[in-house]
PyMOL Python script that loads the backbone (N, CA, C, O; Angstrom):
from pymol import cmd

cmd.read_pdbstr("""\
ATOM      1  N   MET A   1      12.811  -5.293  19.071  1.00  0.00           N
ATOM      2  CA  MET A   1      11.589  -4.486  18.970  1.00  0.00           C
ATOM      3  C   MET A   1      11.648  -3.557  17.766  1.00  0.00           C
ATOM      4  O   MET A   1      10.701  -3.475  16.983  1.00  0.00           O
ATOM      5  N   SER A   2      12.770  -2.857  17.625  1.00  0.00           N
ATOM      6  CA  SER A   2      12.884  -1.896  16.523  1.00  0.00           C
ATOM      7  C   SER A   2      12.773  -2.611  15.175  1.00  0.00           C
ATOM      8  O   SER A   2      12.207  -2.071  14.224  1.00  0.00           O
ATOM      9  N   ILE A   3      13.317  -3.826  15.100  1.00  0.00           N
ATOM     10  CA  ILE A   3      13.247  -4.571  13.835  1.00  0.00           C
ATOM     11  C   ILE A   3      11.786  -4.924  13.534  1.00  0.00           C
ATOM     12  O   ILE A   3      11.334  -4.796  12.396  1.00  0.00           O
ATOM     13  N   GLN A   4      11.054  -5.366  14.555  1.00  0.00           N
ATOM     14  CA  GLN A   4       9.648  -5.718  14.345  1.00  0.00           C
ATOM     15  C   GLN A   4       8.855  -4.496  13.891  1.00  0.00           C
ATOM     16  O   GLN A   4       8.012  -4.589  12.999  1.00  0.00           O
ATOM     17  N   PHE A   5       9.134  -3.351  14.513  1.00  0.00           N
ATOM     18  CA  PHE A   5       8.410  -2.134  14.137  1.00  0.00           C
ATOM     19  C   PHE A   5       8.713  -1.759  12.687  1.00  0.00           C
ATOM     20  O   PHE A   5       7.812  -1.380  11.940  1.00  0.00           O
ATOM     21  N   SER A   6       9.968  -1.865  12.298  1.00  0.00           N
ATOM     22  CA  SER A   6      10.332  -1.491  10.928  1.00  0.00           C
ATOM     23  C   SER A   6       9.654  -2.426   9.925  1.00  0.00           C
ATOM     24  O   SER A   6       9.235  -1.993   8.851  1.00  0.00           O
ATOM     25  N   VAL A   7       9.548  -3.704  10.279  1.00  0.00           N
ATOM     26  CA  VAL A   7       8.879  -4.658   9.390  1.00  0.00           C
ATOM     27  C   VAL A   7       7.396  -4.313   9.282  1.00  0.00           C
ATOM     28  O   VAL A   7       6.816  -4.380   8.199  1.00  0.00           O
ATOM     29  N   LEU A   8       6.789  -3.945  10.406  1.00  0.00           N
ATOM     30  CA  LEU A   8       5.371  -3.562  10.375  1.00  0.00           C
ATOM     31  C   LEU A   8       5.188  -2.322   9.520  1.00  0.00           C
ATOM     32  O   LEU A   8       4.253  -2.250   8.723  1.00  0.00           O
ATOM     33  N   ASP A   9       6.069  -1.348   9.677  1.00  0.00           N
ATOM     34  CA  ASP A   9       5.980  -0.124   8.873  1.00  0.00           C
ATOM     35  C   ASP A   9       6.099  -0.460   7.395  1.00  0.00           C
ATOM     36  O   ASP A   9       5.368   0.094   6.573  1.00  0.00           O
ATOM     37  N   LEU A  10       7.011  -1.360   7.048  1.00  0.00           N
ATOM     38  CA  LEU A  10       7.201  -1.737   5.650  1.00  0.00           C
ATOM     39  C   LEU A  10       5.936  -2.411   5.123  1.00  0.00           C
ATOM     40  O   LEU A  10       5.497  -2.122   4.010  1.00  0.00           O
ATOM     41  N   GLN A  11       5.349  -3.307   5.915  1.00  0.00           N
ATOM     42  CA  GLN A  11       4.133  -4.002   5.498  1.00  0.00           C
ATOM     43  C   GLN A  11       3.003  -3.008   5.280  1.00  0.00           C
ATOM     44  O   GLN A  11       2.233  -3.126   4.327  1.00  0.00           O
ATOM     45  N   ILE A  12       2.910  -2.023   6.175  1.00  0.00           N
ATOM     46  CA  ILE A  12       1.854  -1.010   6.050  1.00  0.00           C
ATOM     47  C   ILE A  12       2.054  -0.203   4.775  1.00  0.00           C
ATOM     48  O   ILE A  12       1.093   0.078   4.058  1.00  0.00           O
ATOM     49  N   GLU A  13       3.291   0.168   4.491  1.00  0.00           N
ATOM     50  CA  GLU A  13       3.572   0.939   3.273  1.00  0.00           C
ATOM     51  C   GLU A  13       3.213   0.132   2.035  1.00  0.00           C
ATOM     52  O   GLU A  13       2.675   0.678   1.071  1.00  0.00           O
ATOM     53  N   VAL A  14       3.507  -1.167   2.056  1.00  0.00           N
ATOM     54  CA  VAL A  14       3.179  -2.027   0.914  1.00  0.00           C
ATOM     55  C   VAL A  14       1.667  -2.109   0.743  1.00  0.00           C
ATOM     56  O   VAL A  14       1.156  -2.015  -0.373  1.00  0.00           O
ATOM     57  N   ASP A  15       0.950  -2.285   1.860  1.00  0.00           N
ATOM     58  CA  ASP A  15      -0.511  -2.370   1.782  1.00  0.00           C
ATOM     59  C   ASP A  15      -1.093  -1.084   1.216  1.00  0.00           C
ATOM     60  O   ASP A  15      -2.003  -1.124   0.389  1.00  0.00           O
ATOM     61  N   ILE A  16      -0.573   0.060   1.658  1.00  0.00           N
ATOM     62  CA  ILE A  16      -1.076   1.352   1.182  1.00  0.00           C
ATOM     63  C   ILE A  16      -0.794   1.502  -0.316  1.00  0.00           C
ATOM     64  O   ILE A  16      -1.656   1.963  -1.065  1.00  0.00           O
ATOM     65  N   SER A  17       0.398   1.118  -0.751  1.00  0.00           N
ATOM     66  CA  SER A  17       0.747   1.267  -2.167  1.00  0.00           C
ATOM     67  C   SER A  17      -0.148   0.377  -3.030  1.00  0.00           C
ATOM     68  O   SER A  17      -0.575   0.785  -4.110  1.00  0.00           O
ATOM     69  N   ILE A  18      -0.433  -0.840  -2.555  1.00  0.00           N
ATOM     70  CA  ILE A  18      -1.318  -1.737  -3.306  1.00  0.00           C
ATOM     71  C   ILE A  18      -2.714  -1.133  -3.388  1.00  0.00           C
ATOM     72  O   ILE A  18      -3.354  -1.174  -4.439  1.00  0.00           O
ATOM     73  N   TRP A  19      -3.190  -0.564  -2.257  1.00  0.00           N
ATOM     74  CA  TRP A  19      -4.533   0.031  -2.233  1.00  0.00           C
ATOM     75  C   TRP A  19      -4.591   1.213  -3.186  1.00  0.00           C
ATOM     76  O   TRP A  19      -5.579   1.388  -3.898  1.00  0.00           O
ATOM     77  N   GLU A  20      -3.527   2.034  -3.205  1.00  0.00           N
ATOM     78  CA  GLU A  20      -3.493   3.196  -4.101  1.00  0.00           C
ATOM     79  C   GLU A  20      -3.466   2.740  -5.555  1.00  0.00           C
ATOM     80  O   GLU A  20      -4.128   3.341  -6.401  1.00  0.00           O
ATOM     81  N   ASN A  21      -2.709   1.683  -5.857  1.00  0.00           N
ATOM     82  CA  ASN A  21      -2.649   1.186  -7.234  1.00  0.00           C
ATOM     83  C   ASN A  21      -4.022   0.693  -7.677  1.00  0.00           C
ATOM     84  O   ASN A  21      -4.420   0.911  -8.821  1.00  0.00           O
ATOM     85  N   ARG A  22      -4.749   0.030  -6.776  1.00  0.00           N
ATOM     86  CA  ARG A  22      -6.091  -0.446  -7.118  1.00  0.00           C
ATOM     87  C   ARG A  22      -7.003   0.733  -7.414  1.00  0.00           C
ATOM     88  O   ARG A  22      -7.797   0.692  -8.353  1.00  0.00           O
ATOM     89  N   ALA A  23      -6.887   1.797  -6.602  1.00  0.00           N
ATOM     90  CA  ALA A  23      -7.720   2.983  -6.803  1.00  0.00           C
ATOM     91  C   ALA A  23      -7.414   3.614  -8.161  1.00  0.00           C
ATOM     92  O   ALA A  23      -8.325   4.039  -8.872  1.00  0.00           O
ATOM     93  N   LEU A  24      -6.131   3.673  -8.516  1.00  0.00           N
ATOM     94  CA  LEU A  24      -5.747   4.262  -9.800  1.00  0.00           C
ATOM     95  C   LEU A  24      -6.287   3.418 -10.946  1.00  0.00           C
ATOM     96  O   LEU A  24      -6.738   3.964 -11.953  1.00  0.00           O
ATOM     97  N   CYS A  25      -6.250   2.098 -10.810  1.00  0.00           N
ATOM     98  CA  CYS A  25      -6.760   1.219 -11.860  1.00  0.00           C
ATOM     99  C   CYS A  25      -8.264   1.423 -12.018  1.00  0.00           C
ATOM    100  O   CYS A  25      -8.778   1.447 -13.137  1.00  0.00           O
ATOM    101  N   ASP A  26      -8.966   1.569 -10.895  1.00  0.00           N
ATOM    102  CA  ASP A  26     -10.412   1.791 -10.965  1.00  0.00           C
ATOM    103  C   ASP A  26     -10.709   3.109 -11.668  1.00  0.00           C
ATOM    104  O   ASP A  26     -11.636   3.183 -12.474  1.00  0.00           O
ATOM    105  N   GLN A  27      -9.935   4.146 -11.374  1.00  0.00           N
ATOM    106  CA  GLN A  27     -10.148   5.445 -12.017  1.00  0.00           C
ATOM    107  C   GLN A  27      -9.900   5.329 -13.521  1.00  0.00           C
ATOM    108  O   GLN A  27     -10.638   5.909 -14.318  1.00  0.00           O
ATOM    109  N   ALA A  28      -8.874   4.591 -13.906  1.00  0.00           N
ATOM    110  CA  ALA A  28      -8.553   4.450 -15.325  1.00  0.00           C
ATOM    111  C   ALA A  28      -9.686   3.714 -16.045  1.00  0.00           C
ATOM    112  O   ALA A  28      -9.989   4.027 -17.197  1.00  0.00           O
ATOM    113  N   LYS A  29     -10.307   2.750 -15.386  1.00  0.00           N
ATOM    114  CA  LYS A  29     -11.392   2.000 -16.017  1.00  0.00           C
ATOM    115  C   LYS A  29     -12.615   2.885 -16.228  1.00  0.00           C
ATOM    116  O   LYS A  29     -13.280   2.799 -17.261  1.00  0.00           O
ATOM    117  N   THR A  30     -12.911   3.740 -15.242  1.00  0.00           N
ATOM    118  CA  THR A  30     -14.118   4.565 -15.331  1.00  0.00           C
ATOM    119  C   THR A  30     -13.940   5.695 -16.333  1.00  0.00           C
ATOM    120  O   THR A  30     -14.921   6.144 -16.926  1.00  0.00           O
ATOM    121  N   GLN A  31     -12.743   6.158 -16.534  1.00  0.00           N
ATOM    122  CA  GLN A  31     -12.503   7.284 -17.449  1.00  0.00           C
ATOM    123  C   GLN A  31     -12.585   6.840 -18.905  1.00  0.00           C
ATOM    124  O   GLN A  31     -12.410   7.655 -19.810  1.00  0.00           O
TER     125      GLN A  31
END
""", "prot")
cmd.dss("prot")
cmd.show_as("cartoon", "prot")
cmd.util.cbc("prot")
cmd.orient("prot")
């Protein structure tokens, strides 16, 4: 169970980082 939870947490962190990178790229384009 703990291993599955840690994998889910890692996946969530990766998804958030990708979303943040996309937001930063969009800001750079508009500026």
